[in-house]
Backbone as CSV, one residue per row, in Angstrom:
resi,resn,N_x,N_y,N_z,CA_x,CA_y,CA_z,C_x,C_y,C_z
1,MET,17.194,-16.422,37.794,16.998,-17.227,36.610,17.018,-18.693,37.034
2,ALA,16.094,-19.484,36.533,16.011,-20.898,36.869,17.148,-21.654,36.203
3,ALA,17.535,-22.766,36.810,18.657,-23.552,36.289,18.346,-24.155,34.925
4,THR,17.084,-24.345,34.604,16.737,-24.974,33.331,16.659,-23.999,32.178
5,GLU,16.709,-22.694,32.458,16.616,-21.717,31.381,17.968,-21.517,30.729
6,PRO,17.982,-21.323,29.407,19.244,-21.059,28.726,19.898,-19.778,29.244
7,VAL,21.220,-19.764,29.230,21.957,-18.592,29.676,21.652,-17.440,28.722
8,GLY,21.466,-16.258,29.261,21.215,-15.080,28.441,19.749,-14.835,28.146
9,ARG,18.915,-15.772,28.447,17.483,-15.576,28.197,16.867,-14.816,29.357
10,ARG,16.196,-13.724,29.034,15.568,-12.915,30.066,14.158,-13.398,30.331
11,ARG,13.798,-13.321,31.567,12.412,-13.625,31.923,11.572,-12.383,31.721
12,ARG,10.449,-12.555,31.113,9.510,-11.447,30.971,8.659,-11.369,32.215
13,ALA,8.414,-10.146,32.639,7.507,-9.957,33.769,6.098,-10.305,33.298
14,ARG,5.442,-11.145,34.021,4.072,-11.549,33.676,3.099,-10.714,34.492
15,TRP,2.179,-10.115,33.811,1.157,-9.351,34.511,0.132,-10.306,35.073
16,GLN,-0.281,-10.031,36.258,-1.369,-10.790,36.842,-2.660,-10.343,36.157
17,PRO,-3.658,-11.216,36.073,-4.912,-10.848,35.399,-5.537,-9.565,35.937
18,ALA,-5.480,-9.329,37.246,-6.080,-8.114,37.816,-5.361,-6.865,37.326
19,ALA,-4.042,-6.905,37.265,-3.267,-5.749,36.783,-3.529,-5.513,35.304
20,ARG,-3.624,-6.598,34.542,-3.884,-6.472,33.108,-5.246,-5.847,32.867
21,SER,-6.266,-6.295,33.595,-7.606,-5.745,33.395,-7.686,-4.304,33.899
22,ALA,-6.870,-3.953,34.886,-6.854,-2.574,35.375,-6.332,-1.621,34.303
23,VAL,-5.498,-2.109,33.412,-4.989,-1.291,32.309,-5.911,-1.415,31.095
24,LEU,-6.384,-2.617,30.821,-7.197,-2.851,29.633,-8.575,-2.195,29.731
25,TRP,-9.144,-2.147,30.923,-10.483,-1.570,31.076,-10.514,-0.087,30.711
26,PRO,-9.595,0.764,31.212,-9.612,2.173,30.782,-9.347,2.332,29.281
27,LEU,-8.480,1.487,28.715,-8.241,1.538,27.269,-9.511,1.201,26.501
28,THR,-10.233,0.223,27.000,-11.494,-0.161,26.370,-12.489,0.997,26.432
29,LEU,-12.608,1.622,27.598,-13.537,2.747,27.743,-13.164,3.903,26.816
30,LEU,-11.876,4.232,26.744,-11.443,5.319,25.856,-11.720,4.986,24.392
31,THR,-11.444,3.751,24.013,-11.659,3.347,22.626,-13.145,3.327,22.293
32,VAL,-13.956,2.808,23.193,-15.409,2.794,22.976,-15.943,4.224,22.896
33,ALA,-15.439,5.112,23.739,-15.871,6.519,23.683,-15.485,7.144,22.345
34,ALA,-14.275,6.875,21.876,-13.832,7.411,20.579,-14.713,6.876,19.453
35,LEU,-15.025,5.594,19.498,-15.894,4.998,18.482,-17.305,5.590,18.544
36,ALA,-17.806,5.823,19.750,-19.145,6.405,19.911,-19.192,7.835,19.377
37,ILE,-18.161,8.620,19.658,-18.095,9.993,19.138,-18.044,9.963,17.614
38,ASP,-17.201,9.087,17.080,-17.073,8.946,15.631,-18.415,8.554,15.004
39,ALA,-19.094,7.578,15.601,-20.387,7.128,15.079,-21.419,8.246,15.128
40,TYR,-21.482,8.948,16.240,-22.463,10.024,16.390,-22.237,11.124,15.357
41,ILE,-21.008,11.576,15.230,-20.722,12.684,14.302,-21.028,12.276,12.866
42,HIS,-20.613,11.070,12.471,-20.880,10.634,11.096,-22.381,10.464,10.841
43,ALA,-23.105,9.909,11.812,-24.555,9.755,11.640,-25.245,11.118,11.592
44,ASP,-24.783,12.041,12.412,-25.379,13.375,12.470,-25.152,14.160,11.176
45,LEU,-23.977,14.019,10.591,-23.638,14.781,9.386,-24.065,14.105,8.078
46,ALA,-24.460,12.851,8.126,-24.719,12.078,6.906,-25.701,12.760,5.954
47,SER,-26.809,13.237,6.469,-27.808,13.832,5.567,-27.297,15.103,4.897
48,SER,-26.391,15.804,5.547,-25.807,17.011,4.944,-24.919,16.688,3.758
49,TYR,-24.400,15.464,3.729,-23.473,15.063,2.676,-24.124,14.185,1.605
50,ASP,-25.439,13.979,1.680,-26.125,13.194,0.651,-25.999,13.797,-0.756
51,PRO,-26.026,15.134,-0.905,-25.900,15.698,-2.259,-24.544,15.428,-2.928
52,ILE,-23.513,15.139,-2.141,-22.197,14.868,-2.728,-22.205,13.407,-3.143
53,SER,-22.370,13.191,-4.439,-22.649,11.845,-4.902,-21.959,11.557,-6.223
54,HIS,-21.639,10.294,-6.411,-21.193,9.745,-7.692,-22.052,8.495,-7.845
55,ASP,-21.512,7.316,-7.657,-22.356,6.116,-7.578,-22.862,5.935,-6.144
56,ILE,-22.004,6.299,-5.185,-22.336,6.232,-3.761,-22.235,7.657,-3.229
57,SER,-23.182,8.060,-2.400,-23.097,9.424,-1.855,-22.165,9.444,-0.650
58,GLN,-21.629,10.609,-0.366,-20.784,10.756,0.812,-21.616,10.532,2.072
59,GLY,-22.889,10.883,2.031,-23.787,10.613,3.154,-23.900,9.118,3.434
60,ASP,-23.983,8.319,2.359,-24.024,6.860,2.536,-22.727,6.357,3.172
61,LEU,-21.599,6.895,2.735,-20.313,6.510,3.327,-20.252,6.887,4.805
62,PHE,-20.834,8.046,5.151,-20.879,8.460,6.552,-21.746,7.496,7.367
63,ARG,-22.854,7.048,6.787,-23.726,6.096,7.490,-23.011,4.756,7.685
64,ILE,-22.270,4.320,6.678,-21.505,3.076,6.793,-20.464,3.218,7.899
65,GLU,-19.762,4.346,7.927,-18.770,4.605,8.976,-19.421,4.604,10.351
66,ALA,-20.586,5.249,10.476,-21.302,5.273,11.760,-21.676,3.857,12.193
67,GLY,-22.125,3.042,11.251,-22.483,1.656,11.569,-21.288,0.824,11.986
68,LEU,-20.172,0.972,11.261,-18.965,0.219,11.607,-18.411,0.647,12.959
69,SER,-18.443,1.937,13.237,-17.973,2.428,14.541,-18.863,1.907,15.670
70,SER,-20.159,1.914,15.441,-21.094,1.400,16.449,-20.881,-0.086,16.692
71,LEU,-20.706,-0.840,15.613,-20.463,-2.273,15.744,-19.163,-2.544,16.493
72,ALA,-18.109,-1.821,16.162,-16.823,-2.008,16.841,-16.946,-1.685,18.328
73,ALA,-17.669,-0.619,18.663,-17.859,-0.252,20.076,-18.620,-1.350,20.817
74,LEU,-19.690,-1.845,20.214,-20.473,-2.908,20.844,-19.635,-4.165,21.055
75,LEU,-18.913,-4.577,20.026,-18.083,-5.775,20.147,-17.001,-5.609,21.206
76,LEU,-16.443,-4.418,21.295,-15.390,-4.162,22.276,-15.935,-4.220,23.699
77,VAL,-17.176,-3.783,23.883,-17.802,-3.883,25.202,-18.054,-5.350,25.556
78,LEU,-18.425,-6.149,24.558,-18.757,-7.553,24.806,-17.534,-8.439,24.986
79,THR,-16.478,-8.164,24.232,-15.271,-8.983,24.314,-14.069,-8.145,23.902
80,SER,-12.952,-8.436,24.492,-11.746,-7.675,24.124,-10.736,-8.610,23.457
81,SER,-11.210,-9.353,22.477,-10.324,-10.264,21.756,-9.418,-9.481,20.808
82,ARG,-8.355,-10.129,20.379,-7.436,-9.475,19.447,-8.147,-9.088,18.151
83,LEU,-9.047,-9.923,17.688,-9.781,-9.643,16.460,-10.619,-8.372,16.598
84,VAL,-11.277,-8.209,17.731,-12.117,-7.029,17.956,-11.244,-5.779,18.082
85,TRP,-10.127,-5.881,18.797,-9.214,-4.732,18.891,-8.684,-4.363,17.500
86,THR,-8.382,-5.359,16.694,-7.902,-5.104,15.334,-8.978,-4.394,14.513
87,PHE,-10.209,-4.868,14.626,-11.331,-4.250,13.911,-11.510,-2.801,14.349
88,ALA,-11.489,-2.549,15.657,-11.652,-1.185,16.166,-10.526,-0.280,15.670
89,ALA,-9.297,-0.776,15.714,-8.152,0.017,15.235,-8.286,0.310,13.744
90,ALA,-8.728,-0.675,12.969,-8.875,-0.490,11.522,-9.970,0.534,11.206
91,VAL,-11.091,0.465,11.919,-12.192,1.416,11.695,-11.724,2.833,12.001
92,LEU,-11.085,3.009,13.147,-10.657,4.349,13.560,-9.520,4.884,12.688
93,ALA,-8.534,4.046,12.393,-7.400,4.505,11.583,-7.830,4.836,10.157
94,SER,-8.734,4.037,9.601,-9.192,4.325,8.234,-10.006,5.618,8.188
95,ALA,-10.814,5.861,9.220,-11.589,7.106,9.273,-10.659,8.308,9.414
96,LEU,-9.649,8.183,10.275,-8.687,9.269,10.442,-7.910,9.503,9.151
97,GLY,-7.498,8.423,8.505,-6.787,8.552,7.231,-7.632,9.250,6.186
98,ALA,-8.916,8.895,6.116,-9.811,9.513,5.129,-10.017,10.998,5.426
99,ILE,-10.235,11.331,6.693,-10.489,12.733,7.025,-9.264,13.598,6.716
100,LEU,-8.071,13.070,6.973,-6.848,13.831,6.686,-6.557,13.880,5.187
101,LEU,-6.750,12.759,4.506,-6.508,12.719,3.065,-7.396,13.728,2.342
102,TYR,-8.698,13.665,2.620,-9.631,14.531,1.909,-9.611,15.977,2.417
103,ARG,-8.934,16.226,3.501,-8.740,17.610,3.953,-7.596,18.264,3.177
104,TYR,-6.535,17.490,2.929,-5.320,18.083,2.360,-5.062,17.748,0.891
105,VAL,-5.771,16.758,0.334,-5.524,16.343,-1.050,-6.846,16.293,-1.812
106,ASP,-6.865,16.913,-2.979,-8.043,16.832,-3.840,-7.883,15.583,-4.708
107,VAL,-8.355,14.471,-4.196,-8.190,13.172,-4.846,-9.057,13.066,-6.092
108,GLY,-10.199,13.712,-6.063,-11.137,13.583,-7.170,-12.017,12.361,-6.974
109,VAL,-12.717,11.991,-8.028,-13.595,10.815,-7.990,-12.729,9.561,-8.074
110,LEU,-12.990,8.611,-7.187,-12.289,7.320,-7.195,-13.307,6.213,-7.396
111,GLY,-13.374,5.662,-8.581,-14.345,4.604,-8.858,-15.738,5.075,-8.504
112,PRO,-16.438,4.328,-7.626,-17.803,4.728,-7.264,-17.860,5.822,-6.194
113,LEU,-16.694,6.201,-5.640,-16.669,7.188,-4.566,-16.700,8.608,-5.122
114,PRO,-17.432,9.492,-4.475,-17.483,10.885,-4.936,-16.197,11.627,-4.562
115,ASN,-16.048,12.812,-5.120,-14.938,13.674,-4.728,-15.289,14.266,-3.365
116,MET,-14.563,13.873,-2.337,-14.887,14.290,-0.972,-13.922,15.345,-0.442
117,TYR,-13.204,16.001,-1.332,-12.258,17.038,-0.921,-12.982,18.149,-0.178
118,GLU,-12.495,18.476,0.998,-13.100,19.521,1.824,-11.973,20.208,2.600
119,PRO,-11.407,21.281,2.039,-10.188,21.881,2.592,-10.412,22.821,3.777
120,LEU,-11.253,22.437,4.700,-11.463,23.286,5.870,-11.743,22.422,7.082
121,TRP,-11.547,23.025,8.230,-11.868,22.364,9.492,-13.073,23.076,10.097
122,PHE,-13.964,22.327,10.682,-15.087,22.886,11.430,-15.237,22.031,12.677
123,PRO,-15.991,22.479,13.675,-15.990,21.796,14.977,-16.258,20.286,14.927
124,GLU,-17.265,19.853,14.172,-17.567,18.414,14.120,-16.432,17.629,13.478
125,LYS,-15.854,18.168,12.433,-14.754,17.494,11.746,-13.531,17.405,12.660
126,THR,-13.254,18.482,13.372,-12.138,18.490,14.305,-12.364,17.490,15.429
127,SER,-13.573,17.462,15.978,-13.902,16.514,17.052,-13.763,15.078,16.571
128,ALA,-14.234,14.803,15.359,-14.120,13.452,14.806,-12.650,13.072,14.633
129,ALA,-11.843,13.987,14.118,-10.424,13.695,13.896,-9.709,13.426,15.219
130,ILE,-10.012,14.217,16.235,-9.382,14.005,17.550,-9.812,12.657,18.123
131,ALA,-11.109,12.359,18.079,-11.605,11.077,18.592,-10.974,9.909,17.834
132,GLU,-10.873,10.036,16.512,-10.285,8.961,15.706,-8.801,8.783,16.016
133,ALA,-8.082,9.883,16.225,-6.654,9.783,16.543,-6.440,9.139,17.913
134,VAL,-7.161,9.622,18.916,-7.041,9.049,20.263,-7.470,7.588,20.249
135,GLY,-8.587,7.311,19.603,-9.087,5.938,19.536,-8.158,4.999,18.797
136,THR,-7.509,5.479,17.750,-6.549,4.641,17.025,-5.407,4.234,17.942
137,VAL,-4.881,5.196,18.685,-3.773,4.903,19.602,-4.218,3.935,20.694
138,THR,-5.371,4.194,21.320,-5.821,3.312,22.399,-6.170,1.916,21.876
139,ALA,-6.699,1.839,20.676,-7.020,0.527,20.098,-5.749,-0.263,19.789
140,ILE,-4.723,0.407,19.303,-3.459,-0.286,19.018,-2.814,-0.767,20.318
141,VAL,-2.825,0.073,21.351,-2.278,-0.345,22.648,-3.104,-1.509,23.202
142,GLY,-4.428,-1.416,23.090,-5.287,-2.516,23.532,-5.003,-3.795,22.776
143,LEU,-4.766,-3.679,21.476,-4.437,-4.851,20.667,-3.130,-5.491,21.141
144,VAL,-2.132,-4.675,21.400,-0.838,-5.198,21.876,-1.019,-5.903,23.222
145,LEU,-1.753,-5.280,24.138,-1.974,-5.902,25.445,-2.801,-7.181,25.329
146,ALA,-3.809,-7.181,24.478,-4.616,-8.390,24.280,-3.769,-9.511,23.680
147,HIS,-2.867,-9.148,22.769,-1.967,-10.141,22.172,-1.048,-10.726,23.239
148,ARG,-0.489,-9.866,24.075,0.391,-10.351,25.149,-0.372,-11.235,26.132
149,ALA,-1.590,-10.853,26.461,-2.400,-11.646,27.385,-2.703,-13.014,26.785
150,SER,-3.035,-13.032,25.509,-3.316,-14.292,24.832,-2.080,-15.187,24.799
151,HIS,-0.938,-14.566,24.514,0.328,-15.314,24.482,0.655,-15.866,25.871
152,ALA,0.443,-15.081,26.915,0.715,-15.516,28.283,-0.208,-16.672,28.680
153,GLN,-1.476,-16.599,28.249,-2.413,-17.673,28.566,-2.016,-18.968,27.872
154,ARG,-1.594,-18.876,26.593,-1.145,-20.072,25.886,0.095,-20.665,26.539
155,ALA,1.016,-19.804,26.962,2.240,-20.286,27.616,1.918,-20.943,28.942
156,ALA,0.962,-20.382,29.687,0.565,-20.969,30.965,-0.097,-22.327,30.772
157,ARG,-0.902,-22.457,29.722,-1.545,-23.752,29.443,-0.522,-24.798,29.013
158,ALA,0.525,-24.356,28.334,1.537,-25.290,27.854,2.388,-25.837,28.992
159,ARG,2.467,-25.077,30.089,3.285,-25.534,31.231,2.645,-26.606,31.993
């Protein structure tokens, strides 16, 4: 401990940029893969869900989800900022929440949304749920690491 540091204050281990990127890169790849799987499955199933409609069809919601997942994957490949990690985590967590909610609860019609209750699992739905769960976890870990990296960079600039 340096003489200028207050007593009792612990030093945090600082990751070197190479070590940080060695961890962040696989997290990015896993999250992008989860987003790509999510986008593909939702785009593939969208036309099958067009008949389930109120003001907005479930097929339209699937297309929106596919677009948001694709956008999050693209942004994550281009930059790994905290904002992008947050967006990716929000897209994946909301999709996972929706798939679980509408699997186990008959919510009914909500405003312009149709009744999307579907009390069964099938291969595409299971694959989407697994990808969304894994991607949510990797996106949250990526967000935490990106936040720490940003904080470390600000602290280094302040010195």
